[in-house]
N, C-alpha and C positions, 0 to 999 in steps of 0.2 A: 442523897447524892446524883448529881446529873453527870451523864456520860456524854461528851460531843463527839461527833464523827472526825475521824482524822482528814485533814484537807490532803487533796490529790496532787501528786508531782509529775502526772501523765503530760508528755508532750509531743508535738508534732515537729518534723524537720522536713523542710520543703527546699528544694532547688529553686534557685530564683534566676540566676544568669551566670554566664560564664564565657571567657575567651581562651586563647592558648596559654595564659600566663597565669590568671586568677579565676577563682570562682565563689560565687556568694550563695550562701543558704539562709533560710528564715528559720529561726527557733521560736516555736509559740507553746506556751503553757496552756494546756486545755482547759483548767478552772481558773476563773478572773477573780480579782478582788483579794488577792492574799497578798504577803510578802513573799519575794523571791530571791532566791540564792542561786545563781548559775555558776558553774565552772566549766571552762573550754580549754582542752588541751590539745595541741600545742594552741599557744595564743594568736587571735586572728591578727591580720593586717589593720583592721580599723578598731576602734575604741569604743564597742558596744557598752551600754548600761547593762550591768550583770545583775540589776535589782528590777528591771521591767518585766512585765509578763510575755513580751515579744521582743526580739532582737535580730538583726541582721548582723552575720558574721562572714567576713571574707578571708580567702585563704591563698596562698601563693602554690602554683602548680610547682612541683619538683621533676626531675628526670623519671622517677619512680612514683608510683601510686603510694599513698600513706593515709592510715586512720586518723581521725579527729574524734575524741572522747568528749562527750557533752554530758554533764550531770545536772540536776535539778532538785533543790529541796525548797519546800514551802511552809508558811506559817500562817496560820490562822489569826490576824490581830485581835480578833473580838473573843476568842476563847483561849488563845495562847497554844494551841495544839500545832505540832509539828507533822510534816509527812515524812514517809519513807523516801530515800533517794533513788530518782529514777536516773538510769545510766543508756544513753544512746550513743552509736558509732557511726561515724560518716565517712565513707571512703573517698579520698580526693582523687581525681584522675591524674595521670601524669601529665607532664608538661611536653608539647610539642613544639619545637622550633621550626615554623612554616616559613614565615617572613615570605608572603606571596608578593612577587613583583615581576616585571617584565619591561622590555623596551621595545620601542617601535621606531622604525627608519624606513623612509622620512614620515614626518607627521604632517607635511604640508605639499600637495601634489597638484599637478595641473593636467586635464584630459590631454592626451590619451593615457598618460601615465597613472594607473590604478592601482599598482601592486606594492604593498608594503612588506617588509621584513620584520618578523616578529619573533624576538628571542626571550624564552622563558629564563629569569634569573633567580627564581624561587630556590630557597635552601634544597638540597638533595634530601629525599626521603620517600617513602611509599604513598605518596599523596595522591589523590584524584583529583582530577582538573576538568572544569567547565568554562569554556570560551565562549562569549557572546560578541561577534564582530560589529554589531550595530546595525546591520543590514538584513536582519532576519536569519542569518545562517549561525551556526554553532560548530563547535568540535570539542571532543574530549582526549584529543593528544596532548601530551605532554609539551612537545615544541612543534605547534603547527607550521613553522617555517614562514611562508607566505601567505598572503591574502589577497585577492584582487577583488576590487569594487567594480560593479556593473555601472556605475554613472557618476556623476559629480554629487557633492553633498558634504555634509558634517557628520561624522560617525564617532561613536564612543564605544571602544573596545574594553571589555571588561574580563576579568580573570578572577575565578574562585577556586583555591587550592583547599581541598578538605582531607583532613587526617582521621584517626580513628575517634577523636575526642572534641574535636574544635575545627573551625575553617577560618581563612583569611581571604580579603579581595584586595585586588588593585584595578586601576583602569588608567586608559590614555586616550586621548582625542586625536583623531585624524579628519583633515580637512582637504578636500579633493575641488578643485575650481574648474568651472567650466571654461573652454577655449571659443573664441570667436570662429565664425566659419572662414575656411580657406579655399576659395573657388578657383578652379581651373580646368580647362578641358582641351582637348586635342581632336583632330578629325584626320581622315584618309584623305591622300592626294587628290586634287582636283583634277583629273585628266580623263581621257577617253571620249566617250560619246553620250549623248542624252538616249533615255533617261539616265541620270547619274546616281548611283547609289553610295551615300556617304555615311560612314560609321563613326559616331561621335563616342570619345572616351571620358568619362568624367574623372578628373583627378582630384575631385575636392576632399578635403578634410575637415572633419570636427562638424559635420552636418548631420542633420534628421534627414534619412534616407527617403522618407515619406514626404518629405517638403520639397523634392526636387522638380522644377517647372523649366522645359525648354520651350523657346519661341525661335521656330528655324526662319523665321524672316519672310516666308511666303504664304503666312495665314494659317500655318499648321503647327502645332504644338505636341508635346510628348512629357509624361511624366516617368519615364523609364529611366534608369540609372545611365545606362549606355544604349542610347538608342540609334536606330538605323533609319536614315530619311532618304527618300528618293526626290531629285529635283528634277522635273519634267521640262524646264525651259532655262535658258541662259539668263544671266542677271546677277545683280550685285544683292547679296543678302546678308543683314546683321543677325548674327545668333547672339541670343540671350539665354544664359542659364542663371536661374534664380533659385536660393535654398535658403535655409534658416537652421539655427542650432535648436537644441532643445528647450532654451530659454526663449524660443520666438524670435531672436535677432536674424534679420533678414539681409543678406548681401546678394547683389547681381553682378555677373561678369559677363561682358559683351566682346565679340568678336566678328570682323567683317570678313566674308568669302567672296570671291568672283568667280561665277561659272559662266564660261564662253565657250561652248561646245555644240558640235552638229550632231543631228539626229543619227543614232546607230542603227544597226541592222535588227531585223526582225526575223527569227528562225520558225519555219512551219513546215510541216509534210504530213503526207499520208501513204500508207499501203495501198495498193490497188484493191478494190473491192473483190472478195472471194466469199462463196459459203462457209467457209471454214479454212484455217491455215493448217497444213498437215506438214509432219516432218519430212525432209528429204525432198521437198518440192520448191521450186523458185517463188519468191515473194518479191514484186516490183514495187519500188518506193518512188513516189511523185514528190519533188521539191518545189514547196511553196513559199520559200523564203523570200524577203524583201532586203534591198540596199546592202547585199552581199555578193562575194566574188569567190570566196574559197570555202570549204565544208570538211567537216569531220564528222564520220558516223561511228558511233558504238552501238554493235547490235545486242550487246547484254550477254553473249556467249563467248566472250574472249575474242571476237573477230571484229575487225575495223574496216572502214574505206574512207578515200577522199573524192570519190566520183560524186558529181553533182545529182545524180538519179541512179543509185545502184540497184543490183538484185541481191537477194541472200536466200540461202537454206539453211534450216535448223535441223540438227541431227537428231536432236532430242525433245521430247514434249516437255511443256511447262509453261510458265508465264515469264517474258522477258522485256525489261525496259530498253527500249530503243532510244538512244540519245544522239540528236544533231546538234553541232555547234557551226554556227554560220557566222562569217568573219568579214568586215570590209577592208578597204585599202589603208584605213587609218589604225587598223588593229584592233577595232572595236568589236566585240564578239556577243552573241545572244544564243542562249541555250534552251532547248525544248526536248522533254522527255516526255514518251508516250509507251503504253504498254501494249503488247502482242501476246495472244494465246496460240500456241501450239498444241494441236489436239491429236492424241494417238489413236490408233486403230484399235488395239485391244483394250478391252474393259479395264479400268483401274478399280479394284474392289478393295474398299475399307469402310469400317464401321467403329463408332464410338458406343458407349454405354454409360449409364448414369442410374444408380450408384455402382462402383465397381465392387463395393464389399458392404455387407450390413448385416443385421439380425434377421434370422427366419422368423417368418415367411418374408422373403426378400423380393420385391418387385422391381425388375430391372427395365428401363426404357432403353430401346436397341435404336441407334440412329445410323440410317444408311447413307455412307458418305462416298459411294461408288460412282463412277463416271464412266460414259460411253458403254453402258450396259442397257439392256432391253427391261423395260418397268415388270413383265411378267416372268422374268427369268431368275429371280431372288429364291435361293433356298437357305432357310437358317437350320442350323442344328445347334441346341442349347447346353451339350453336353451329355455325357454317356448316362444313360438310362432317363434321361429327361426329353422332352418334347421337341418338336419341329415347326416351322411355319414358312409358308410364301410371302407374307406381307413385306412391304417395303420397310416399315418403321414398327415391328412387332414390340410389344411388352409382355413380358414373361415374369411367373412367379415361382421362386425356389422355396420347397418347403423342408428341406433335409439341409443340415451343415456340410460344407465340404468345400472343394475347388472344383471349378467347371471350366472346359474347354469350349470356347465358341467358335463356330465355322460358318462362313458365308459363302456361297457359290453365285457367280453371276456371268450370263452369256452376252455377246453382243449380236446384232441382226446376222452375222455370218456364223452364229453357232459356236464360236470360240468360248470356251468356258475358263474363267479364273477363280481359284480358291484361295480364300484369305481366311487363315486359322490362328488364333490367339491363346495361347496354351495358358491354363490356369488363370484366366482372365478375371473370373468372377469369384470371390470368396463369401461364402455364407457363414455367418457365426452362430453358435448355439447360443439359445435364450436361457437365461438364469431363472431359478424357480424361487419365489420369495414366500417364506412361512416363518411363523413365530408363535411362542406362547407368551403369556404374561402371568405375574402374580403380585398381590392377589386381583381378583377381578372386581371386588368389592371392598371398599375401604371409607374410613371416615376422612372428611376434608383435611388436607394438610399432610396425610400419610403418604409416603413414597409408594410409587407402582413400578415394579422391575419387569423389563422386557427380555425375553430369551430369543435370539435371533438362530432360526434354524433354516435359513436359506441355503442353496446349493448353488454353485457356480457363479457366485458375484463377489466384488470386491468394494464396491461403495454401496452405502444404504442411506435410504431418505425416510426418515419417520415423520409423520403427521399425526399428533395426539388428538386431535379433534378439538383443541380449545384454541386454535392459533398458535400454538407453540411447535417447534419442528427439532429434530435432531439428525446429525450424522454419525453418531457413536454405534459401535457393533451391538452392543448390549446397553441400551441406554435405560436410565432412571428418570422418572417425571413425577411431579407433585401437582395436581390439578387444584386450583385456586377457587374454583366455584362447582357447588354440587350440582349433579346431573348424570346423564348418560352420554357416553361419547364412542364415536367410532374411531377405530385407529388404523392407519394405514401405512403400509411399509412398501417402499419402492427398493428392489433389489437390482443393482445394476453391475454389468460385467466390465473388465478392462476394455473390451471393445465398445461400451456405451449401450449393450444390450439392456432391456429393462424388462422386469416383471412385475406386478401391482398386486398386493394382497390387501383387502378392506375387510376388518372384523367389524360387523355392526354392532352397536350397543357393547363393546368388548369391556368397557369399564363402567361401574357404577359407583359413583362419590356420593355420600350422604353426609347430613349435618351431624352435629353431634360429636361424641368422642368420650374417652375413657382416660382414667389416670391411675398408676400405682406408684406408692410411695416404699421406699427402702426403709428398714429400720436401724441400719448400722453402715458405716463406711470407714476406711482406714486411710487418712491423709498421707500423702508423701512426707517423710521425715527429711527429706533433703532440700526442701523449699519449696513455695507454693507450685503447683501445677497448673496445667491450662484448664479450660472448660471443658474438656473431654470427660466423659462418665468414667471411661478406663482409661487410668494413666499410662505412662510410658513403661512402667515395669509390669504392666498386665493386671495390677490389682484395683479395687474400687476405690480410687482416689477421691472422687468428687461426689458431693452429695446432690442428686438432681432427680426429681420425679420422672417416671416414664409415663407418656401420655400420648394420644393421638386426637387430632380435631381441635386443638387448642388454638386460638387466634390471640388471645391477651394472657400475660402471665405476670403475678406478682408473688414473689417469695422472701419471707422474712425469717430469719434464725435467731432466737435469744438463749442467752443462758440462763442458769438457775434463778439469777437476781433481775431477772426482766431486761437485762442490758441488750441492745440491738447488736448482733455479732456480724451479720451480714444480710444484704439486701440486694435482690436481682429483678428486674423487669423483662429480661431477655430469657426466652425459654430455653435457649442453648448454653446459658451460663449457670452453673451450679456453684456450690460452696465448696472451696478447696480444702476447710480446716483450719485455715489461718485467720489472725485478726490483728490487724495493723502490722503484718509482716512477720508475725510471731505464730507457730503451732498453737492451737488451743491445747488445754489438758484433756486427759481423758474423762468423759463425762456424758450426761444423757443433756440434749439440747432440745428447746421446743421450736418446731418449726410451723408456720402458718403459709398455706399456699391458696392464693385466690385466683381462680381460673375462669376464663370465659370461652366458650365453645363454639364451634362455627354455626351451630343452630340459634346463636343467641343467649343459651341457658348458662347460668353460672354456678359455680362451686367454690365453697371454701374448705379446705383440707387442714386440721390442726391436729399435731400428734407431736411425738417425741423420737429423735434419733440419737443412737449412741456413737459417739466418735471413739473408735479404738486406735490404740496406739501399740 
C-alpha cells in the first residue's frame, strides 16, 4: 500500500494598496499545482476566481474596523488527497471621510499684487496638513489664510490631508503676470545760486532697482535710486532716467530743466594761531569768506554771533565744531564747519584694559588714555595684594581668581596729581579641572568603551577619541572601528569659557578577534512578536540572540525538527522572537546555525539547539 503526503493549504496574505474608501489584499497559496477552494467572508467588492492559486480581493471600508475571514482547502489532483482547511483573518481599517479640498482667490494676479487667500474646505477631522505653495515654501497649518509670492510666475499650490489610515490630495494653479515699467521722477526747485544741488526723487514703479541709470545732461551719470547732483554752471539740461523690469523690458523717461543762476558765496575762516587754546581765554577768528555780506557763527557750546570777525571764550575743555554760515544779498548761503580743541590745565586721567575678564592666569593689557600729564608721573596699582607699575602702558598677569580694583595716578608739570580708580574692573575666573576614567581599556573590535567624567568646575565637555570621532556628552560611549592603540582627550569648559585639557596616551587598546556565547533557551512573549531587543519590555528573555564581541559579519538560521527554516537574520542586532509567520511557535527544541566573521578575518560556525519555553 502506498501512502501519499497530504497537500498544503498554507497561504500568505499581502497588503497591495488602499485609499480612504477601499483596500486590496493579495491571497496566495504557498503550494502550487493543486486544486484550490477559497472562501472569503464577507464577500469582496470584486469578483475573484475562488479556484486560482492566487487572487486579489477588494473590500470597502466602513465607519468601524471589521475582520475578513479567509479559508483555503486544496486537493492534489494526481493522488486525490485533500488538505486541512487553513483559516486567516484580515482586519479592514475604518473609513475616513477626508475629502481634501481648498479654494484660492484670486488665481490670476498682476504685479505688484502677489497675495492670494487660501480657504481649506476639507471635511472636519483630526487630519494633518501639508501645504506646498509652489515657490519653495511650505506650511503645516490647517488654514494658512494668505500667501504672498515674491515675483511673477506660474505656481501650483498642493494640499495633502492625512488621517490615521489614508490621505487625500488637492491642487490649484496661481498665475502672477509681470507689469511693464512705469517711470517717473521729480526734483527740487531750481533756485538760489551756483553751485546748485538738485535732489532727484525716483517715483518709478515695477522696475528692477539694479537697472536704474540717470543721465544729468552735463556729462555725468548715476545708478542711485534717488541721486543728488550738483550743477556747476548755468544751462539747459535734459535729464534722462532709464530702467527695466525683471523681464529686461527697457523704458526711458526724459525731462528738461533750466539752470540760470549766479555764483554763490564761499564760506571760510580760521582762528588766529596760538600754541594751544585754553579755556577762559579769548580766541580771535579771521573771516576769509567770499561773495558774502552777512554771517552767522555757531561756536558749538551753545553761543552764537553775527559779527564779521568775532572773539570767543570757552568755559570748558573739549572738542567743539565751529560753524560759519555766509550769505549774499540774494539769500544764497554756504556753510563751513571746523573743529577746535580747548585744552585743560589739569591732567585728564583715564585708562582702558583688555580683556576685562577671563580665566586664570589672566594677562591684561592696560592702555593709558590720560591727557596733559607728564610721561614719568604714572603710578599704577593692580589691586589689593597685587603688584604696581610706573610704565605708561603696562601688561600685568593675575594668577588668582577674584575681582580687582585698578588705580592710576598722573601729574602735570605743576605737580598737580589726579587719581582715576575703577572698582572691581578686572574679574579673573577659576579654571576647571579635567579628569576621567574609562572601561574597559582593552577590548575587541566592535565592543563599546564607556567613559566616566570626573571633571570639576566645568559645564561643557569636548571629547576626542583619537580616531577622528568626538562627543560633547558628559559620560559618552564610543565604539572603535579599527584595531590599534588610541589616545583620548577631554577638554572641560566652564560657563565662563575657561578650559582644562587632559590627554591619556594609549588609553584604549582595540584588538582584532572576538568571542561568542549562545543561550540554550528563551521565553517568547505570548502577547505578540516583540522587537529585536534581547530583553523584552516585560524584563524576560524574549529574543534568542547570541552574545558576542568583535563580530563584523553575522548569519543566523533557525530550523524546526523537520528541517523547515523558521527564521533567518543577517543583522547582528536582530534575533528570533519565537514567531513564525505571525504565530507563536510551539514549545520545542529548535536547531540554530550561526555563521560569524570576526574583525581579525577569522570565521566560525556554531551549531546547536535552543529550547523555546512557553
